[in-house]
C-alpha positions in Angstrom: 25.4 41.7 -16.4 26.7 37.9 -16.3 28.7 37.2 -19.7 26.9 33.8 -19.9 23.6 33.4 -21.6 20.3 30.9 -20.2 20.4 29.1 -23.2 24.2 27.7 -22.8 22.9 25.7 -19.7 20.2 23.6 -21.8 16.3 24.2 -22.6 15.1 22.6 -19.1 17.4 24.3 -17.5 15.9 25.2 -13.7 17.4 28.8 -12.3 15.7 29.5 -8.4 16.5 31.5 -5.3 16.6 30.4 -2.4 15.5 30.7 1.1 14.7 29.1 4.9 11.6 29.5 7.1 13.4 30.3 10.2 16.2 32.5 8.5 13.4 35.0 6.7 9.8 33.9 8.3 9.7 35.6 11.8 5.9 36.0 12.2 6.8 33.6 15.8 2.3 33.9 16.3 -0.7 32.3 15.3 0.2 29.6 17.3 3.9 28.4 16.1 5.7 26.4 18.4 9.0 27.3 20.1 12.4 25.3 17.8 15.8 25.2 18.8 17.0 28.0 17.5 14.6 30.1 19.8 16.5 28.7 22.3 19.9 28.5 21.0 19.6 32.3 20.1 18.6 33.3 23.4 21.6 31.9 25.3 24.4 34.4 25.5 27.3 33.9 23.4 25.6 31.8 21.0 24.9 34.4 18.2 26.3 37.4 16.9 25.4 40.3 19.3 22.6 38.2 20.6 20.6 38.4 17.2 17.8 36.0 16.5 14.8 35.2 14.2 12.2 36.7 16.3 11.5 38.7 13.4 14.0 38.4 10.4 12.8 39.4 7.2 9.0 39.7 8.4 8.3 37.2 5.2 5.1 35.9 7.0 3.7 38.8 7.0 5.8 40.4 3.5 5.6 37.1 1.4 3.7 39.2 -1.5 6.7 41.4 -2.3 9.0 38.7 -2.0 7.5 36.5 -4.2 6.8 39.0 -6.7 10.5 40.0 -6.5 11.8 36.5 -7.7 9.0 36.5 -10.1 10.2 40.0 -11.8 14.3 38.5 -11.5 12.8 36.0 -14.5 14.0 33.1 -11.7 11.8 29.6 -12.5 11.7 28.2 -9.3 11.6 29.3 -5.4 13.5 27.1 -3.1 11.7 27.6 0.6 11.2 25.4 3.6 8.7 24.4 6.0 8.7 25.2 9.5 8.1 22.2 11.4 7.0 24.1 14.6 4.7 26.3 12.8 2.5 23.7 11.3 3.1 21.0 14.1 3.9 23.4 17.5 5.1 20.3 19.2 6.6 18.5 17.2 3.8 15.6 17.0 0.1 15.7 17.6 -2.0 18.2 16.9 -1.6 20.6 14.0 -1.9 24.4 13.9 -4.7 25.5 11.3 -3.0 28.6 10.9 0.5 27.3 9.9 -1.3 25.6 7.2 -3.2 28.3 5.9 0.3 30.4 5.4 1.9 27.9 3.3 -1.4 27.6 1.7 -1.4 31.4 0.4 2.3 31.3 0.3 2.5 28.1 -2.5 -0.6 29.7 -4.4 1.1 32.6 -4.6 4.0 31.3 -5.8 2.2 29.5 -8.4 0.3 32.6 -9.1 3.3 34.1 -10.4 4.1 31.3 -12.5 6.9 30.2 -10.2 7.7 26.2 -9.7 8.2 25.5 -5.6 10.8 23.1 -4.4 9.8 22.4 -0.7 12.6 21.9 1.8 11.1 19.6 5.0 13.8 20.7 7.6 15.9 23.4 7.6 17.6 23.4 11.0 14.1 24.0 13.2 13.4 21.2 15.2 10.6 21.5 17.7 12.0 22.9 21.0 9.1 19.4 22.4 11.6 17.0 20.7 14.8 18.3 21.1 13.2 18.2 24.7 12.9 13.9 24.0 16.5 14.2 22.5 16.1 15.3 18.9 18.2 13.6 16.5 20.2 11.7 19.4 16.9 9.7 19.8 16.1 7.1 17.3 12.3 8.0 17.5 13.5 11.2 15.6 12.4 8.8 12.0 8.6 8.2 13.0 8.3 11.9 14.2 9.9 13.5 10.8 8.0 11.0 8.6 4.8 11.8 10.2 5.5 15.5 9.5 6.5 14.7 6.2 3.3 12.9 5.5 1.4 15.9 7.1 2.8 18.2 3.9 2.3 16.1 1.4 -1.4 15.9 2.4 -1.9 19.3 2.5 0.3 20.8 -0.3 1.9 17.8 -2.4 -0.4 18.4 -4.9 1.1 21.6 -5.8 5.0 21.1 -4.9 7.3 20.7 -8.1 10.1 19.4 -6.2 10.5 18.1 -2.2 13.6 17.9 -0.6 13.5 16.1 2.9 16.9 17.9 5.1 19.1 20.4 4.4 22.7 20.3 4.9 22.8 17.1 7.2 26.3 17.7 7.8 25.4 20.8 9.6 22.3 19.2 11.6 24.7 16.4 12.7 28.4 17.3 13.2 28.2 21.1 13.3 25.7 21.5 15.6 26.4 18.2 18.0 30.4 17.7 17.5 31.3 21.7 16.9 28.6 23.1 18.6 27.9 26.2 16.6 24.5 25.6 15.8 21.3 24.6 17.6 21.0 22.4 19.8 24.9 23.3 20.7 26.4 19.9 21.8 29.9 19.1 21.7 30.2 15.6 22.1 31.0 12.7 19.8 28.3 9.7 21.3 25.6 12.5 20.4 27.5 13.4 17.2 27.3 9.5 15.9 24.0 8.9 16.8 22.8 12.3 15.2 24.9 11.3 12.5 22.8 7.9 11.6 19.6 9.2 12.8 19.1 12.2 10.2 19.7 9.9 7.5 17.5 7.1 8.7 14.6 9.6 9.2 15.5 10.7 5.8 14.8 7.4 4.2 12.1 6.9 6.2 10.6 10.0 5.0 11.1 9.0 2.0 9.5 5.7 1.5 6.5 7.5 3.5 6.4 10.0 0.9 5.9 7.3 -1.8 3.5 5.5 -0.2 0.9 8.9 -0.1 1.7 9.6 -3.7 4.6 12.2 -3.8 6.9 12.1 -6.5 10.4 14.2 -7.1 12.0 13.4 -4.0 15.3 14.6 -2.7 18.0 15.6 -0.4 20.2 18.6 -0.1 23.3 18.2 0.7 26.2 20.7 2.0 29.6 19.5 0.1 33.1 20.8 0.8 36.0 20.5 -1.6 38.6 19.2 0.3 42.6 19.5 -0.6 45.8 18.9 1.4 47.5 22.6 3.0 51.0 20.5 2.0 52.0 17.6 0.2 53.0 15.7 3.6 51.4 12.3 3.8 49.8 13.5 6.9 47.6 15.9 6.0 46.7 13.9 2.9 45.6 11.7 5.5 44.0 14.5 7.6 42.2 15.5 4.3 40.7 11.7 3.5 39.0 11.7 6.6 37.5 15.5 7.2 36.4 14.5 3.2 34.4 11.2 4.8 33.1 13.0 7.8 32.3 15.7 5.8 31.3 14.6 2.0 31.2 10.3 2.7 29.5 10.1 4.9 26.4 11.6 3.7 26.6 10.7 0.0 27.9 6.8 0.9 24.7 6.6 3.2 22.5 8.3 0.3 23.2 6.9 -2.7 24.9 3.8 -1.8 23.4 2.4 1.1 26.6 2.2 3.1 29.0 4.3 5.5 32.3 4.4 4.6 34.5 1.8 6.7 36.9 4.4 7.9 34.5 6.8 9.4 32.4 3.9 11.1 35.8 2.0 12.9 36.1 5.8 14.2 33.2 6.0 15.3 33.4 3.0 16.6 30.9 2.6 19.9 29.6 6.0 19.7 27.1 4.7 16.9 23.8 3.7 17.3 23.3 -0.2 17.8 22.3 -2.2 15.0 22.9 0.7 12.8 23.8 -1.6 10.2 20.2 -3.2 10.2 19.3 0.5 9.0 21.2 1.0 6.0 18.3 -0.3 3.4 16.6 2.3 4.7 19.2 4.9 4.5 20.1 4.4 0.8 16.5 4.5 -0.1 16.6 5.6 -3.9 15.6 8.9 -4.0 14.8 11.4 -7.5 17.7 13.7 -7.4 20.2 15.3 -5.9 20.9 18.9 -4.2 24.3 20.4 -3.4 25.0 23.2 -1.4 28.6 24.8 -1.9 30.0 27.5 -1.1 33.9 26.9 -1.1 36.8 24.5 -0.2 38.6 23.3 3.2 42.5 23.9 3.1 43.1 20.5 5.5 46.2 19.9 7.7 47.0 17.5 10.5 45.8 18.3 14.1 47.1 15.4 16.3 45.7 17.9 19.7 42.3 16.5 18.7 43.0 12.5 18.4 39.1 12.3 17.4 39.3 13.7 14.7 42.6 14.7 14.1 41.9 17.2 11.0 41.5 20.8 10.5 41.0 23.5 8.0 43.6 26.2 7.7 43.3 29.6 6.1 44.1 29.6 2.0 45.7 31.9 0.4 42.6 32.7 -1.8 40.1 35.7 -1.9 37.6 35.6 0.6 34.1 36.7 1.2 33.1 38.8 3.9 32.2 35.3 5.8 35.8 34.4 5.2 35.5 31.8 2.6 37.9 31.7 0.0 36.4 32.0 -3.3 37.4 28.7 -5.3 34.4 27.8 -8.4 36.8 25.0 -9.7 35.7 23.2 -6.5 32.1 23.8 -7.4 32.8 21.5 -11.2 35.3 19.0 -9.6 32.7 18.2 -6.8 29.6 18.3 -9.6 31.9 15.4 -11.7 33.0 13.5 -9.0 29.2 12.8 -7.9 28.6 11.7 -10.9 31.7 9.8 -11.8 31.3 8.0 -8.3 28.0 7.6 -7.9 25.1 6.3 -9.3 23.7 8.4 -12.2 20.9 11.4 -10.9 19.5 14.7 -11.8 22.0 17.0 -9.2 20.8 20.4 -8.5 22.8 23.4 -7.0 20.5 24.2 -4.6 22.9 26.6 -2.9 25.4 28.9 -3.7 26.4 32.3 -3.2 28.6 34.9 -1.0 28.9 36.6 2.1 29.6 40.6 1.1 29.1 44.0 2.9 26.3 45.7 3.0 25.4 48.0 -0.1 23.4 47.5 -3.1 26.6 47.8 -5.4 27.8 44.3 -5.0 30.2 44.1 -8.1 32.6 41.0 -6.2 28.8 39.0 -5.7 28.7 39.2 -9.8 31.4 38.5 -9.9 31.1 35.5 -8.1 28.3 34.1 -9.4 29.2 34.3 -12.9 32.7 32.4 -11.6 30.0 30.0 -10.3 27.8 29.9 -12.9 30.5 28.9 -15.7 31.8 26.3 -13.2 27.9 24.8 -13.5 28.9 24.7 -17.6 32.2 23.1 -17.3 30.9 20.3 -15.3 28.0 19.8 -17.8 30.8 19.6 -20.3 32.6 17.1 -18.5 29.2 15.2 -18.4 27.8 15.9 -14.8 23.2 16.2 -15.3 23.5 19.6 -13.6 19.4 20.5 -14.2 19.2 24.0 -12.2 21.0 26.3 -9.9 19.8 28.4 -7.3 21.0 31.4 -5.4 21.3 31.9 -2.1 19.7 33.3 -0.9 17.2 36.0 -2.5 17.4 38.5 0.8 19.2 39.3 3.4 18.6 37.3 6.3 19.1 36.3 9.8 22.5 34.2 9.2 22.8 31.8 11.9 25.1 31.8 14.6 26.5 35.6 12.6 23.0 37.3 13.4 22.6 39.5 10.5 26.2 40.8 10.4 26.3 38.5 6.9 24.6 39.7 4.1 24.2 37.0 1.2 21.1 38.4 -0.7 20.4 39.7 -4.0 18.2 41.8 -2.1 19.1 44.2 0.3 17.2 43.9 3.7 17.2 47.0 5.9 16.3 45.2 9.5 14.8 49.1 10.9 12.5 49.2 7.9 12.3 46.0 6.4 12.6 48.1 2.9 13.7 45.2 0.2 16.4 47.2 -2.0 17.2 45.3 -5.3 21.5 44.7 -5.8 23.6 44.5 -8.9 23.5 40.8 -8.5 20.0 40.7 -8.2 19.7 42.9 -12.0 22.9 40.5 -13.3 20.1 37.3 -13.2 17.7 39.7 -14.4 19.2 39.8 -17.4 20.9 36.8 -17.4 16.7 35.2 -17.4 14.9 38.0 -19.3 17.4 38.5 -22.3 17.7 34.5 -23.3 
């Protein structure tokens, strides 16, 4: 059980759990089109053991059971994502009615159970036909994405409590186009620079299109990391500032200030699209709330061997999760307060927070992790951050992208052979928090 109580967070604070379509749905039938993660996972060496999301947690068929788990835990809201290729198989054009029917059932099922639907439009499953046209490297994606957003608003908007445009644009752009660890797996600085701009241009274009359709309560979800120098050397401090610029400031400044950090613009140089500065009013379109995903910190050292971005994370001394990330709740407090102090005041939601832990129902380290990070949220509120919600990642063990099924983040254990769900101790801890306060 947690030592914190629900009423400490405020009377209107939202507690929820989060998932993503490709990671849990499966159901690659009924007219769903191909996504970039289908081909990326089918390419040898890209995912652990060649795992893919073809079956995942079979949420496409088992969603009533999963929503029952959400309700029984006492959560207020369910953060889920739409699968773009399930709704518009080619990315543009013909709508898949069976996909619309699925999300109708899912959203109505949330409402029937008293769960507020918090929707994400894009959690990394780009339709493959759009990748064939350049994907996030192609400026036209801003229009493609806005048209998709309008469809979602027209079909489901009257039942959604909140909508986020894009989940973790750093992962969409940098992790997937420079590091190459996620689909589409590029390692190209020009592709990266274009994706870094177009992902935020698409966000702003979609927000404007959604508002024209009457949508309310719109935001974006950024993954942020507390960046700290590995040593006190000037070189490591400079590398840390650079890393923070690529990971945090590019997206915070772009969305919340309508400008990109000058040091990163200079470093990207001619790789950025021509005329990108003319788009900044759209990139900085006002939003109603900001989602922050937080898992760990990065200790940064200077790395002269990579002149494009001479900064590399190094292993830290703190206790680590099963995926190798340091457990550092102070970083969550620091980031929430930083965003609150350095940018325009907005309601902030912790839209993902959790840890990978070894398989099993008894997960005391995860219970301790959540308790420490819930306390970090309380401390951020005490310091003035307007934090209005917290979503645990994740409801279910699931397909963890390049890690396949080897890393388990779920509050609920999933036996992937039988699809049996078994609540863990961490699920019971949230249940106690949410029912007994």
